[in-house]
C-alpha positions as CSV (number, residue, x, y, z in Angstrom):
1,M,201.3,-165.0,-104.0
2,A,199.8,-161.7,-105.3
3,K,198.9,-159.1,-102.7
4,K,195.2,-158.2,-102.1
5,K,194.5,-155.0,-103.9
6,I,192.5,-152.2,-102.4
7,V,191.5,-148.7,-103.6
8,L,191.6,-146.3,-100.7
9,A,189.7,-143.0,-100.6
10,Y,192.6,-140.8,-99.7
11,S,192.5,-137.1,-98.6
12,G,196.1,-136.7,-97.5
13,G,195.0,-135.9,-93.9
14,L,195.9,-137.7,-90.7
15,D,193.3,-140.5,-90.8
16,T,193.8,-141.7,-94.3
17,S,197.5,-141.3,-94.2
18,V,197.7,-143.6,-91.2
19,I,195.2,-146.0,-92.8
20,L,197.3,-146.2,-96.0
21,K,200.4,-147.2,-94.0
22,W,198.5,-149.6,-91.8
23,L,197.0,-151.4,-94.9
24,L,200.5,-151.8,-96.3
25,E,201.5,-153.4,-93.0
26,E,198.5,-155.7,-93.3
27,G,199.7,-156.9,-96.6
28,Y,197.6,-155.0,-99.1
29,E,198.6,-153.3,-102.3
30,V,197.1,-149.9,-101.9
31,I,195.9,-147.6,-104.7
32,A,195.0,-144.1,-103.5
33,Y,192.0,-142.3,-104.9
34,I,191.7,-138.6,-104.4
35,A,188.3,-137.0,-105.4
36,N,188.4,-133.3,-106.3
37,V,184.9,-132.1,-105.5
38,G,186.1,-128.5,-105.1
39,Q,187.9,-128.6,-101.7
40,D,190.8,-126.3,-101.0
41,E,193.6,-128.8,-101.3
42,D,197.0,-129.2,-102.9
43,F,196.2,-132.4,-104.9
44,E,199.7,-132.9,-106.2
45,A,201.2,-132.6,-102.8
46,A,198.7,-135.2,-101.5
47,K,199.6,-137.5,-104.4
48,E,203.3,-137.2,-103.6
49,K,202.6,-137.9,-100.0
50,A,200.6,-141.1,-100.8
51,L,203.3,-142.4,-103.1
52,K,206.0,-141.6,-100.4
53,I,204.0,-143.6,-97.8
54,G,203.8,-146.5,-100.2
55,A,200.8,-146.3,-102.5
56,S,201.4,-148.2,-105.8
57,K,199.4,-145.7,-107.8
58,V,197.4,-142.5,-107.2
59,Y,194.3,-141.4,-109.0
60,I,193.2,-137.7,-108.9
61,E,189.7,-137.4,-110.3
62,D,188.3,-133.9,-111.1
63,L,184.6,-134.3,-110.4
64,R,183.6,-130.7,-110.0
65,E,181.6,-130.2,-113.2
66,E,179.6,-133.4,-112.7
67,F,179.2,-132.7,-109.0
68,V,177.4,-129.5,-109.9
69,T,175.3,-130.7,-112.8
70,D,174.3,-134.2,-111.6
71,Y,174.2,-133.9,-107.9
72,I,174.0,-130.3,-106.6
73,F,171.5,-129.0,-109.1
74,P,169.1,-132.1,-108.9
75,A,169.1,-131.8,-105.1
76,F,168.4,-128.1,-105.1
77,K,165.8,-128.5,-107.8
78,S,164.0,-130.8,-105.4
79,Q,164.1,-128.3,-102.6
80,A,165.8,-131.0,-100.5
81,V,166.6,-129.6,-97.0
82,Y,167.3,-131.9,-94.1
83,E,165.4,-131.2,-90.9
84,G,164.2,-127.8,-92.3
85,R,167.7,-126.2,-92.2
86,Y,170.6,-128.2,-93.6
87,L,171.4,-127.9,-97.3
88,L,173.1,-131.3,-97.3
89,G,176.6,-130.0,-98.3
90,T,178.5,-133.1,-97.2
91,S,175.8,-135.6,-98.0
92,I,175.4,-134.6,-101.7
93,A,179.1,-135.0,-102.3
94,R,179.3,-138.6,-101.1
95,P,177.5,-140.5,-103.9
96,I,179.7,-139.1,-106.7
97,I,182.8,-139.9,-104.6
98,A,181.6,-143.4,-104.2
99,K,180.7,-143.7,-107.9
100,Y,184.3,-143.0,-109.0
101,H,185.7,-145.1,-106.2
102,I,184.0,-148.1,-107.6
103,A,184.9,-147.2,-111.2
104,I,188.6,-147.2,-110.3
105,A,188.3,-150.4,-108.3
106,E,186.8,-152.1,-111.4
107,K,189.4,-150.6,-113.7
108,E,192.2,-151.9,-111.5
109,G,190.6,-155.2,-110.8
110,A,190.7,-154.5,-107.0
111,E,188.6,-156.7,-104.8
112,Y,188.5,-154.2,-102.0
113,V,187.7,-150.5,-101.4
114,G,188.5,-148.7,-98.2
115,H,187.6,-145.4,-96.5
116,G,188.5,-143.5,-93.4
117,A,185.0,-142.5,-92.1
118,T,184.4,-143.2,-88.4
119,G,181.9,-145.7,-87.0
120,K,179.9,-142.9,-85.3
121,G,179.2,-140.7,-88.3
122,N,177.0,-140.6,-91.4
123,D,179.7,-140.9,-94.0
124,Q,180.4,-144.5,-93.4
125,V,176.8,-145.3,-94.2
126,R,176.8,-143.0,-97.3
127,F,180.0,-144.5,-98.8
128,E,179.2,-148.1,-98.1
129,L,175.6,-148.0,-99.3
130,G,176.9,-146.4,-102.5
131,Y,179.5,-149.1,-102.9
132,Y,177.1,-151.9,-102.5
133,A,174.5,-150.4,-104.7
134,L,177.0,-149.9,-107.5
135,K,179.0,-153.1,-107.1
136,P,177.1,-155.7,-105.0
137,D,180.1,-158.0,-104.7
138,V,182.6,-155.4,-103.5
139,K,184.5,-156.0,-100.2
140,V,184.7,-152.9,-97.9
141,I,187.6,-152.3,-95.5
142,A,186.6,-149.7,-92.9
143,P,189.4,-149.6,-90.3
144,W,187.4,-147.5,-87.8
145,K,185.1,-150.5,-87.4
146,M,187.8,-153.1,-87.2
147,E,189.0,-154.5,-83.8
148,E,192.7,-154.8,-84.8
149,F,192.8,-151.1,-85.9
150,L,190.8,-149.8,-82.9
151,T,193.1,-151.7,-80.5
152,R,196.2,-150.1,-82.1
153,F,194.8,-146.6,-82.5
154,K,192.6,-145.5,-79.5
155,G,192.7,-141.8,-80.5
156,R,194.4,-138.9,-82.2
157,S,197.5,-139.1,-80.1
158,D,198.2,-142.7,-81.1
159,M,197.8,-141.8,-84.8
160,L,200.2,-138.8,-84.5
161,N,202.8,-140.9,-82.7
162,Y,202.4,-143.5,-85.5
163,C,203.1,-140.8,-88.1
164,D,206.2,-139.7,-86.1
165,Q,207.5,-143.3,-86.0
166,H,207.1,-143.8,-89.8
167,G,208.1,-140.3,-90.9
168,I,204.6,-139.4,-92.2
169,P,204.2,-135.6,-92.4
170,V,200.8,-134.4,-91.1
171,K,199.2,-130.9,-90.8
172,A,197.1,-132.0,-87.8
173,T,198.2,-131.1,-84.3
174,R,197.3,-132.5,-80.9
175,K,195.5,-129.3,-80.1
176,K,193.3,-128.9,-83.2
177,P,190.0,-127.6,-81.8
178,Y,187.6,-129.0,-84.5
179,S,187.4,-130.9,-87.7
180,E,186.3,-129.8,-91.2
181,D,185.0,-131.2,-94.4
182,D,185.3,-129.0,-97.5
183,N,183.8,-129.2,-101.0
184,L,182.4,-127.0,-103.7
185,L,179.0,-126.8,-102.1
186,H,180.0,-126.1,-98.5
187,I,182.4,-126.5,-95.6
188,S,181.4,-128.1,-92.4
189,H,182.9,-127.6,-88.9
190,E,182.3,-130.1,-86.1
191,A,183.7,-132.0,-83.1
192,G,186.2,-130.6,-80.6
193,I,185.3,-127.3,-79.2
194,L,182.0,-127.3,-81.1
195,E,180.7,-130.4,-79.3
196,D,179.2,-128.2,-76.7
197,P,175.9,-127.0,-78.2
198,A,175.8,-124.1,-75.7
199,A,179.1,-122.8,-76.9
200,I,178.9,-119.9,-79.3
201,T,180.9,-120.5,-82.5
202,E,183.8,-118.0,-82.6
203,E,184.0,-115.9,-85.8
204,E,187.4,-117.4,-86.5
205,V,185.8,-120.8,-87.1
206,Y,184.1,-119.5,-90.3
207,S,186.6,-120.1,-93.1
208,R,184.4,-120.1,-96.3
209,T,182.4,-116.9,-95.7
210,S,184.1,-113.6,-95.1
211,T,184.3,-112.3,-91.6
212,M,181.4,-110.2,-90.4
213,A,183.5,-107.1,-90.2
214,K,184.2,-107.3,-93.9
215,W,180.6,-107.7,-95.1
216,P,179.9,-104.9,-97.6
217,N,177.7,-102.0,-96.4
218,E,176.0,-101.8,-99.8
219,P,173.6,-104.5,-101.1
220,E,174.4,-106.2,-104.4
221,L,171.7,-107.3,-106.9
222,I,171.9,-110.4,-109.1
223,D,169.6,-112.1,-111.6
224,I,169.4,-115.9,-111.6
225,E,167.8,-117.4,-114.7
226,F,166.3,-120.9,-114.4
227,K,165.1,-123.4,-117.0
228,A,163.0,-126.3,-115.6
229,G,164.3,-125.5,-112.2
230,I,168.0,-125.5,-113.1
231,P,170.1,-122.3,-113.0
232,V,171.5,-121.4,-116.5
233,K,172.7,-117.9,-116.1
234,V,173.7,-115.4,-113.4
235,T,173.9,-111.7,-114.1
236,N,175.3,-109.2,-111.6
237,K,173.1,-106.1,-112.0
238,S,175.6,-104.0,-110.0
239,N,178.5,-104.5,-112.4
240,G,177.2,-106.3,-115.5
241,V,179.2,-109.5,-115.0
242,T,177.5,-112.5,-116.5
243,K,178.2,-116.2,-115.9
244,T,176.8,-119.3,-117.7
245,G,177.9,-122.9,-117.6
246,A,177.2,-125.0,-114.5
247,L,180.5,-124.9,-112.8
248,E,181.4,-121.3,-113.6
249,L,177.9,-120.1,-112.6
250,F,178.0,-122.0,-109.2
251,T,181.5,-120.9,-108.5
252,Y,180.5,-117.3,-109.0
253,L,177.5,-117.7,-106.6
254,N,180.0,-119.0,-104.1
255,E,182.2,-115.9,-104.6
256,L,179.2,-113.6,-104.1
257,G,177.9,-115.5,-101.1
258,T,181.3,-115.5,-99.5
259,K,181.7,-111.8,-100.0
260,H,178.3,-111.0,-98.3
261,G,178.5,-113.7,-95.6
262,V,175.5,-115.7,-97.0
263,G,174.8,-119.3,-96.0
264,R,176.0,-119.7,-92.4
265,L,174.2,-122.3,-90.3
266,D,174.8,-123.6,-86.7
267,M,172.5,-126.5,-85.7
268,V,172.1,-129.7,-83.8
269,E,170.9,-132.5,-86.2
270,N,170.0,-136.1,-86.0
271,R,172.5,-138.5,-87.6
272,F,171.2,-141.6,-89.3
273,V,173.1,-143.8,-86.7
274,G,170.9,-142.4,-83.9
275,I,173.3,-139.8,-82.5
276,K,172.7,-136.1,-82.3
277,S,175.5,-133.9,-83.4
278,R,176.2,-130.2,-83.7
279,G,177.4,-128.9,-87.0
280,V,178.4,-125.5,-88.2
281,Y,178.0,-125.1,-92.0
282,E,178.8,-122.5,-94.6
283,T,177.0,-122.9,-97.9
284,P,177.2,-119.5,-99.6
285,G,176.3,-120.3,-103.3
286,G,173.9,-123.0,-102.2
287,A,171.9,-120.7,-99.9
288,I,171.6,-118.1,-102.7
289,L,170.4,-120.8,-105.2
290,H,168.0,-122.3,-102.7
291,N,166.3,-119.0,-101.9
292,A,166.0,-118.0,-105.6
293,H,164.7,-121.3,-106.7
294,R,162.0,-121.4,-104.0
295,D,160.9,-117.9,-104.8
296,L,160.4,-118.7,-108.5
297,E,158.2,-121.6,-107.7
298,G,155.8,-119.2,-106.1
299,L,155.2,-117.7,-109.5
300,T,155.2,-120.9,-111.7
301,M,154.1,-123.9,-109.6
302,D,150.5,-125.0,-109.2
303,R,149.4,-124.9,-105.5
304,E,148.5,-128.6,-105.2
305,V,151.5,-129.8,-107.1
306,Q,153.7,-127.7,-104.8
307,K,152.0,-129.2,-101.7
308,I,152.8,-132.8,-102.9
309,R,156.3,-131.8,-104.0
310,D,157.0,-130.3,-100.6
311,Q,156.0,-133.5,-98.9
312,L,158.3,-135.5,-101.2
313,S,161.1,-133.0,-100.8
314,L,161.3,-134.1,-97.2
315,K,161.8,-137.7,-98.3
316,V,164.4,-136.7,-100.9
317,A,166.4,-134.9,-98.2
318,E,166.2,-137.8,-95.9
319,L,167.4,-140.2,-98.6
320,I,170.3,-138.0,-99.5
321,Y,171.3,-137.5,-95.9
322,N,171.1,-141.2,-95.1
323,G,173.0,-142.3,-98.1
324,F,170.4,-143.7,-100.4
325,W,171.2,-141.8,-103.6
326,F,171.6,-145.0,-105.6
327,S,168.3,-146.5,-104.5
328,P,165.2,-147.3,-106.6
329,E,163.1,-145.0,-104.4
330,F,165.4,-142.1,-105.0
331,E,165.3,-142.7,-108.8
332,L,161.5,-142.7,-108.6
333,L,161.4,-139.4,-106.7
334,M,163.8,-137.8,-109.2
335,H,161.3,-138.5,-112.0
336,V,158.6,-136.8,-109.9
337,M,160.9,-133.8,-109.3
338,D,161.7,-133.5,-113.0
339,K,157.9,-133.4,-113.7
340,A,157.3,-130.9,-111.0
341,Q,159.9,-128.5,-112.4
342,E,158.8,-128.9,-116.1
343,Y,157.5,-125.3,-116.3
344,N,159.7,-123.7,-113.6
345,H,161.3,-121.2,-116.0
346,G,162.1,-117.6,-115.2
347,T,164.4,-115.1,-113.6
348,V,164.7,-114.1,-109.9
349,T,166.4,-110.9,-108.7
350,V,168.2,-111.5,-105.4
351,Q,169.6,-108.9,-103.1
352,L,172.7,-109.9,-101.2
353,Y,173.3,-108.0,-98.0
354,K,174.8,-108.7,-94.6
355,G,174.4,-112.5,-94.6
356,I,171.1,-112.6,-96.4
357,A,170.1,-113.7,-99.9
358,Y,166.7,-112.0,-100.3
359,P,164.6,-112.4,-103.5
360,V,163.2,-109.0,-104.4
361,A,161.7,-109.6,-107.9
362,R,160.8,-112.4,-110.3
363,T,159.5,-112.9,-113.8
364,S,158.5,-116.0,-115.8
365,P,157.1,-116.8,-119.2
366,A,155.2,-119.6,-117.5
367,A,153.9,-117.5,-114.6
368,L,150.6,-118.7,-113.1
369,Y,150.2,-115.3,-111.5
370,D,147.6,-113.1,-113.2
371,P,147.9,-109.4,-112.2
372,Q,144.4,-108.7,-113.3
373,Q,142.9,-111.5,-111.1
374,S,145.0,-110.4,-108.2
375,S,144.2,-106.7,-108.5
376,M,141.9,-105.0,-106.1
377,D,141.0,-102.5,-108.8
378,E,140.0,-104.8,-111.7
379,E,137.6,-107.7,-112.0
380,G,140.0,-109.7,-114.2
381,G,137.7,-112.6,-115.0
382,Y,137.1,-113.2,-111.3
383,D,133.5,-112.6,-110.1
384,Q,133.8,-111.8,-106.4
385,R,130.1,-112.8,-105.9
386,D,131.2,-116.4,-106.5
387,A,133.1,-116.3,-103.2
388,A,129.9,-116.3,-101.2
389,G,128.9,-119.8,-102.3
390,F,132.5,-121.0,-102.0
391,I,132.7,-119.9,-98.4
392,R,129.2,-121.3,-97.5
393,I,130.2,-124.8,-98.9
394,N,133.5,-124.8,-97.0
395,A,131.6,-123.7,-93.8
396,V,129.2,-126.7,-93.9
397,R,131.4,-129.0,-91.8
398,L,132.4,-126.2,-89.5
399,R,128.8,-125.3,-88.7
400,N,127.8,-129.0,-88.3
401,N,130.7,-129.6,-86.0
402,T,129.7,-126.7,-83.7
403,V,126.0,-127.8,-83.7
404,V,126.8,-131.4,-82.8
405,R,129.3,-130.4,-80.0
406,K,126.8,-128.0,-78.5
407,R,124.1,-130.7,-78.6
408,A,126.4,-133.2,-77.0
409,A,127.4,-130.8,-74.3
410,S,123.8,-130.0,-73.5
411,T,122.9,-133.7,-73.2
412,K,125.9,-134.4,-71.0
413,K,124.9,-131.5,-68.7
414,K,121.3,-132.7,-68.4
415,A,122.5,-136.2,-67.6
416,A,124.7,-134.9,-64.8
């Protein structure tokens, strides 16, 4: 009888290494899938480890270019920010990982897909909603929600002991103070010593951005050119370096942001499952891109369009965070965002200095800004006398409100 075949999302870390071995013990043929979304990882070493544990095959998929063009850029074009602060670094990576997970399962004729996300976090939701949206008949194995797995592995110590028993090498130790998730867009730090929201994050926790002591004492100016809300070129005004191409451009923004300590965030957020959690994030290139893009919109976007877009951006962020990238409502909103960015062309000059990405200048061939209209020294086609009627019309309801309230107060006083 043929073994049940499963494609396991594999990182080479403690959890997925234990899960791989456990699935083998449960009678599955396990194909390991490693998604390269820009994390700092030795992929060949992870592959060899998976094969040594017993995986029948290992896929390593380089998704970096597509991650930038089809996931990072659309999200940032939409100004999607979760709870006003979080740039969705982990959330944006999950749908592309799920997409290729399903593609490999279909290629291999695997009935099952599996992952190592816990039952308390957001990633379990993001992965599984993605799986079901892309392949409705797929069967998902999520060990951290299975009684037989939870009975055997009650915590980290049990898993480390299991690795010792089976000769599985792991980098993790019993004293690791927090956990991390890394990709091209950001790195997150959470759990362990960071679970106390009153505890100040030590400088040593920050591993993507340079330490504060090394932040340059001189600012650096860069130009970011956009077409329809998408960055197409970065020019360093300080040294003349120019980058084009999505991956190369974004990687360079990361380098600059890392150098100047841009993109740090320490916050308590609301997980989709109803739990509050504290996360420490580093998003150097993303923070630069977010600030520059928002700044250009001030020059090119109609006021009322921007108001509507901003309301919808909140929904886009929520959908990304909660795992609904492959949903009809997300598809609809992306069409709206494309339309809103239709004329968002131009260049923004950003000053990088001491943890801040500060837009200092902007130009656009589609600018709605008219210097003559805005000038205090020129009429510029704007008749200031028209403002008198404009103000009187807008004051009608305010005056009526005051009259009615005074009348009502007077009547109430007489009745008393």
